[in-house]
C-alpha positions in Angstrom: -22.7 -25.9 -30.2 -23.5 -28.6 -29.0 -23.8 -30.8 -32.7 -20.3 -29.6 -33.1 -19.1 -31.6 -29.7 -20.9 -34.5 -30.4 -18.9 -34.3 -33.6 -16.0 -33.7 -32.2 -16.3 -36.6 -29.8 -17.3 -39.2 -32.5 -13.5 -38.2 -33.8 -12.2 -39.2 -30.7 -11.1 -35.1 -30.3 -12.9 -34.7 -27.2 -13.1 -38.0 -24.9 -15.3 -36.1 -21.8 -16.6 -32.1 -20.6 -14.5 -32.2 -17.4 -15.8 -28.9 -16.7 -19.6 -29.2 -16.5 -18.7 -32.0 -14.1 -16.7 -30.2 -11.6 -19.1 -28.4 -8.3 -21.5 -25.8 -9.8 -19.7 -23.5 -6.9 -16.3 -24.2 -8.4 -17.6 -22.9 -11.5 -18.6 -20.3 -10.4 -15.4 -19.4 -8.5 -13.9 -20.1 -11.8 -16.1 -17.9 -13.7 -15.8 -15.1 -10.9 -12.3 -14.8 -12.5 -13.1 -13.8 -15.7 -14.8 -10.3 -17.4 -18.5 -10.9 -17.6 -18.2 -10.2 -21.3 -16.4 -13.5 -21.1 -18.9 -15.2 -18.4 -21.8 -14.1 -20.6 -20.9 -16.0 -23.1 -20.3 -19.7 -22.1 -24.1 -20.0 -22.1 -24.2 -21.2 -26.0 -22.0 -24.2 -24.7 -25.0 -25.9 -23.5 -28.6 -26.2 -21.9 -26.6 -26.3 -18.1 -25.0 -23.1 -18.8 -27.3 -21.1 -20.2 -28.5 -19.8 -16.2 -24.7 -20.8 -14.9 -23.4 -16.7 -15.7 -26.4 -15.8 -13.5 -25.4 -17.1 -10.3 -21.3 -16.0 -10.6 -21.4 -12.9 -7.7 -18.9 -11.1 -9.0 -20.0 -8.7 -12.3 -17.2 -6.8 -13.8 -17.7 -4.6 -17.2 -15.0 -2.3 -19.4 -16.4 0.4 -21.5 -15.8 0.9 -25.5 -16.8 4.1 -26.8 -20.4 3.1 -27.3 -21.8 4.8 -23.4 -24.9 3.9 -24.1 -24.5 0.5 -25.2 -22.2 0.1 -22.9 -24.7 1.6 -20.4 -28.0 -0.8 -21.4 -25.4 -4.1 -21.5 -24.6 -3.3 -17.7 -28.7 -3.0 -16.9 -29.6 -6.4 -18.3 -26.7 -7.9 -17.1 -27.7 -6.5 -13.5 -31.4 -7.2 -13.9 -30.8 -10.6 -15.0 -28.6 -11.7 -12.0 -30.6 -14.6 -9.9 -27.3 -14.6 -7.2 -28.9 -14.0 -3.4 -25.9 -11.8 -2.7 -23.7 -9.4 -5.3 -20.6 -9.6 -3.9 -19.0 -7.2 -6.2 -19.5 -5.1 -9.4 -16.5 -3.9 -11.3 -17.7 -0.5 -13.1 -14.4 0.6 -15.4 -15.9 3.7 -17.2 -13.1 6.1 -20.2 -16.6 8.8 -20.4 -19.3 8.9 -18.3 -21.9 11.2 -17.6 -23.4 11.5 -13.7 -27.2 9.7 -14.9 -25.0 6.2 -15.7 -23.6 6.0 -12.5 -26.6 6.2 -10.5 -28.7 3.9 -12.1 -25.5 1.3 -12.0 -25.8 1.8 -8.8 -29.1 2.0 -8.3 -29.5 -1.3 -9.2 -26.7 -3.0 -7.5 -28.4 -1.8 -4.0 -31.3 -4.1 -5.1 -28.4 -6.8 -5.8 -27.5 -6.4 -2.2 -23.8 -6.0 -3.4 -21.1 -5.9 -0.7 -18.6 -4.4 -3.1 -18.6 -1.3 -5.4 -16.1 -0.9 -7.9 -15.5 2.3 -9.6 -13.1 3.3 -12.2 -13.2 6.4 -14.0 -10.4 6.6 -16.6 -11.5 9.8 -18.7 -9.4 10.8 -21.3 -11.1 14.5 -21.1 -14.2 15.8 -19.6 -15.3 17.0 -16.0 -15.6 14.9 -13.3 -18.1 12.9 -12.5 -20.2 13.7 -9.4 -21.0 10.1 -7.3 -25.2 10.4 -6.1 -25.3 11.7 -2.4 -28.4 9.3 -2.1 -26.2 6.0 -2.9 -24.6 6.7 0.3 -27.3 4.7 2.1 -26.0 1.4 1.1 -27.4 -1.3 3.8 -25.4 -3.9 2.8 -22.2 -2.2 0.9 -19.4 -3.4 2.9 -16.4 -2.1 0.7 -16.5 1.0 -1.8 -13.7 2.1 -4.1 -13.7 5.5 -6.1 -11.2 5.5 -8.1 -9.7 8.9 -10.8 -12.4 12.0 -11.3 -14.6 11.2 -9.0 -16.7 14.3 -7.3 -17.6 13.6 -3.7 -20.3 15.3 -1.7 -21.2 14.4 1.1 -23.7 17.1 2.6 -25.2 15.8 5.6 -25.0 13.2 7.3 -25.3 9.2 6.1 -26.0 5.8 7.3 -23.0 3.3 6.1 -23.1 1.9 9.0 -22.2 -1.7 7.2 -18.8 0.1 5.1 -15.4 -1.5 6.6 -13.1 -1.4 3.6 -13.1 2.4 1.7 -10.8 3.1 -1.0 -10.1 6.8 -2.2 -8.1 6.8 -5.5 -7.9 10.8 -6.4 -11.0 11.6 -6.3 -12.7 15.1 -6.1 -13.5 16.5 -2.1 -15.8 19.4 -2.6 -15.4 20.7 0.5 -14.1 20.4 4.1 -17.9 19.6 5.1 -18.0 16.4 3.0 -14.8 14.4 4.4 -16.4 15.1 8.3 -19.8 13.9 6.9 -18.5 10.6 5.0 -16.2 9.7 8.1 -19.1 10.3 10.8 -21.6 8.0 8.4 -19.3 5.4 8.4 -18.8 4.2 12.4 -17.7 1.0 11.0 -14.8 1.6 9.0 -11.6 -0.3 9.4 -9.5 0.1 6.2 -9.0 3.3 4.5 -7.0 3.7 2.0 -6.2 7.6 0.8 -4.8 8.4 -2.2 -5.0 12.2 -3.5 -3.8 13.0 -7.2 -2.7 16.3 -8.9 -6.3 17.0 -9.9 -9.5 18.8 -8.9 -8.4 18.8 -4.8 -9.1 22.2 -3.5 -8.9 20.6 0.1 -5.8 21.7 1.9 -6.4 20.3 5.6 -8.2 17.0 5.6 -9.0 15.4 9.1 -10.1 11.6 10.0 -12.0 11.1 12.7 -12.8 7.2 12.7 -12.7 5.4 15.8 -13.2 1.5 14.7 -10.3 2.6 11.9 -7.5 -0.2 12.2 -5.4 0.2 9.3 -4.3 3.8 6.6 -2.8 4.1 3.7 -2.1 7.7 2.8 -0.1 8.5 -0.4 -0.6 12.0 -1.3 1.2 13.5 -4.3 -0.8 16.8 -4.1 0.6 19.4 -2.5 4.0 19.2 -3.7 5.8 23.2 -3.4 3.2 24.4 -1.2 3.3 24.4 2.0 0.2 24.8 3.9 -2.1 22.4 5.8 -2.1 18.8 6.1 -3.5 16.5 7.7 -5.7 15.4 11.3 -5.6 11.8 12.3 -7.6 10.6 15.1 -8.5 6.7 14.7 -7.8 5.4 18.4 -8.4 1.5 17.0 -5.3 2.2 14.5 -2.7 -1.1 14.0 -1.4 -0.5 10.5 -0.5 3.0 9.3 1.2 3.4 6.1 2.5 7.2 5.0 4.0 8.1 1.6 5.1 11.1 -0.6 3.7 13.7 1.5 5.5 16.7 1.1 4.7 21.0 1.2 2.2 19.8 4.0 2.7 22.2 6.8 1.4 19.2 9.5 0.6 16.1 9.7 -1.1 15.2 13.5 -2.1 11.6 14.5 -3.7 11.7 17.8 -4.2 8.6 19.6 -1.9 5.9 18.7 -1.8 4.0 21.5 -2.9 0.4 19.2 -0.3 1.1 16.5 1.3 -2.0 15.6 3.0 -1.5 12.4 4.1 1.8 10.7 5.4 3.0 7.3 6.6 6.1 7.0 8.4 7.2 3.5 9.1 10.3 1.8 7.8 12.4 4.1 10.9 14.9 4.3 9.4 18.4 3.6 6.9 18.1 6.8 8.3 20.7 8.8 6.9 19.3 12.3 8.5 16.2 13.9 4.9 15.0 14.9 5.1 12.3 12.6 7.7 9.9 14.3 6.5 11.2 17.8 3.3 9.4 17.1 4.7 5.9 16.9 5.8 5.0 19.7 3.3 2.0 20.3 5.0 0.4 17.0 6.3 -3.1 17.2 7.2 -2.7 13.8 9.0 0.6 11.5 10.0 0.5 7.9 11.8 4.3 7.5 12.5 5.7 4.4 13.6 9.1 5.5 15.9 11.7 4.9 18.1 12.6 8.1 18.9 16.1 6.9 15.5 16.6 7.2 13.2 14.6 9.3 13.8 14.9 13.2 12.0 13.7 16.0 10.9 15.2 19.4 13.9 14.6 22.4 13.6 11.9 24.5 11.2 9.6 22.4 11.9 5.9 23.0 10.5 3.3 20.7 9.7 0.8 24.2 8.4 -1.4 21.9 9.8 -1.4 18.6 11.7 -5.1 17.6 11.5 -4.9 14.1 13.4 -1.6 12.5 13.7 -1.7 8.9 15.8 1.5 7.0 16.4 2.5 4.1 20.3 3.4 2.6 19.8 5.8 -0.2 19.5 8.9 1.5 22.1 10.8 1.9 23.3 10.3 5.5 21.1 7.6 6.4 23.2 6.3 8.9 23.0 9.0 11.2 19.1 8.9 11.3 20.2 4.6 12.0 22.4 6.1 15.4 19.3 8.2 16.4 17.0 4.9 16.0 19.2 3.1 17.7 19.6 4.8 20.6 15.3 5.1 21.3 14.7 1.3 20.6 15.5 -0.4 23.8 14.5 -3.7 22.8 15.2 -4.3 19.0 16.0 -7.7 18.0 16.0 -7.7 14.1 17.7 -4.5 12.4 17.1 -4.4 8.4 19.2 -2.2 5.7 18.2 -2.1 2.6 18.7 -0.2 -0.7 15.5 0.8 -2.6 17.1 2.9 -5.2 15.7 3.1 -9.0 18.6 4.8 -10.0 21.7 3.1 -8.6 24.1 4.9 -11.1 22.6 9.0 -9.6 22.8 6.6 -5.9 26.5 5.8 -6.0 27.7 9.4 -7.8 26.2 11.1 -5.1 27.3 9.2 -2.3 31.3 9.6 -4.0 30.0 13.3 -4.3 29.4 14.4 -0.8 32.3 15.5 1.6 34.4 13.5 3.3 32.6 13.0 6.7 32.3 10.9 9.9 29.3 8.6 11.2 28.3 10.1 14.7 28.6 6.8 16.3 26.3 6.5 19.7 28.3 7.8 22.7 27.0 4.5 24.8 26.8 1.3 23.4 23.0 1.4 22.7 21.1 -1.2 25.2 19.3 -3.2 21.8 22.9 -3.9 21.1 23.9 -5.2 24.3 20.9 -7.6 25.1 18.5 -7.6 22.6 19.6 -7.3 19.3 19.3 -11.0 17.4 19.0 -10.4 13.8 20.5 -8.2 11.1 19.8 -8.0 7.7 22.1 -5.8 4.9 20.3 -6.1 1.2 22.1 -4.9 -1.2 24.6 -2.9 0.4 27.5 -0.3 -1.8 30.4 0.3 0.8 30.7 3.4 -1.6 31.6 5.8 2.1 33.3 4.5 4.7 30.9 6.0 6.6 29.4 2.8 5.6 32.2 0.3 6.2 32.0 1.7 10.2 27.9 0.5 10.6 28.5 -3.0 9.4 31.8 -3.3 11.8 29.7 -1.5 14.7 27.2 -3.8 14.7 29.0 -7.1 15.1 31.4 -5.5 17.2 29.5 -4.3 19.7 25.7 -6.7 19.3 26.5 -8.9 21.4 23.2 -11.4 21.0 23.6 -11.6 17.2 22.7 -14.6 16.4 22.4 -14.7 12.3 24.2 -10.9 9.8 23.3 -11.6 6.8 24.9 -9.2 3.8 22.9 -10.0 0.5 24.8 -8.5 -2.7 22.9 -7.8 -5.4 25.3 -8.5 -9.0 27.7 -6.6 -10.3 29.0 -6.7 -14.3 32.0 -7.6 -14.7 33.5 -4.2 -16.0 33.0 -2.5 -12.9 36.4 -3.7 -12.0 36.3 -0.9 -9.0 33.0 -1.5 -7.4 34.3 -5.2 -8.2 37.3 -4.3 -6.1 36.1 -2.5 -3.5 33.5 -4.6 -2.5 36.1 -7.5 -2.2 37.6 -5.6 0.1 35.2 -5.4 2.1 33.8 -9.3 1.9 37.3 -10.0 2.7 37.6 -7.8 5.9 34.0 -8.7 7.6 34.9 -12.6 8.6 37.9 -10.7 11.0 35.5 -8.4 12.4 36.2 -9.1 16.4 32.8 -9.9 16.8 30.4 -9.3 19.9 28.5 -12.4 19.5 30.3 -15.6 19.4 27.2 -17.8 18.3 26.9 -15.1 15.6 27.1 -16.6 12.1 27.8 -14.4 9.2 26.1 -14.7 5.6 26.7 -13.9 1.9 23.4 -14.0 -0.5 23.8 -13.5 -4.1 20.5 -12.7 -5.8 
């Protein structure tokens, strides 16, 4: 390789080796972005590069069909690694046995690993058990377990350094496993919990985490069932995201007084009203809910809410907007967004709905009279008269409004009916008498 480099230089093809001139810390940072197999291959470049890979703080492996050979390569690499701290070990394996997980993780402990990612993309076969002896990582700060990993924590363990935990489609052995896991992580700050369709046997999951700041909950498992649910006790929680929580009987969120921001999406099949009632301290809310099935306790007031984002692809979404305007006296920013991936069916559903009337607030909400300054509507359809009324109502009642932005998507010229409907609305809006003399009306085209 060195002789080849000399020949290239002699013929003027290579004037200098600029990469080798870079500081070693920068070289290690660049190599950390590459698969470990390629990083090790750099050892043949020159004498200087023979040991550089051993100091790379991030190792990433993806298995081939020969698991014994793959395991041997992983073990050799880990044992040869010389960096004082292994920042991240990422293992993506298509076929595996429990014993290999124990060996890899055991060596990683001796390398003072800080982040361990185990992704089992098993095409067939039983899920793999994560060895209980490996829950006692002294240096581990982040643990991410994905797909077909069995969690079994028979007793309290010590994971005091763990701050970030991702559990994606893992198998919970029993209720005690969940309790022991969270009780063993007293300093846990970030939790991502995604339950898939396979293997899960638990109906009720209790999350007790006194230091937890962010929680992302995504559940595809219980579709069509009406039993069980979640109990969340996280008094330090600042950010909450709940998506696709269907078929459960309850989702209790206890003591969320520190909550700042929440995203609630597609939880319309939950029978109780607890979720919305637990978000009273939030300053920012993003809602993608069906007003036909989701309500919240009477007299719930969002005194801290200053920014509300609502999706407009659910049927009769405007009635939920009425409730939120009435219940958010300090609202400053209102965003209406259509995230629908099936626009054609959406438009068809809206056209086929029975004629109705938007239930405007009986009295103009306090937020419109005193606080709302920004109104943004992204991709409005204005198919229904109720949607047009929403736009007119906001403009004619928001006394402090400074800017109203309508961001419009492209419409093909052959869809003349929709073009005509939009143009009609665009011609009407500037003529609406605005409550705020300083409001700028802006139209943007995507």
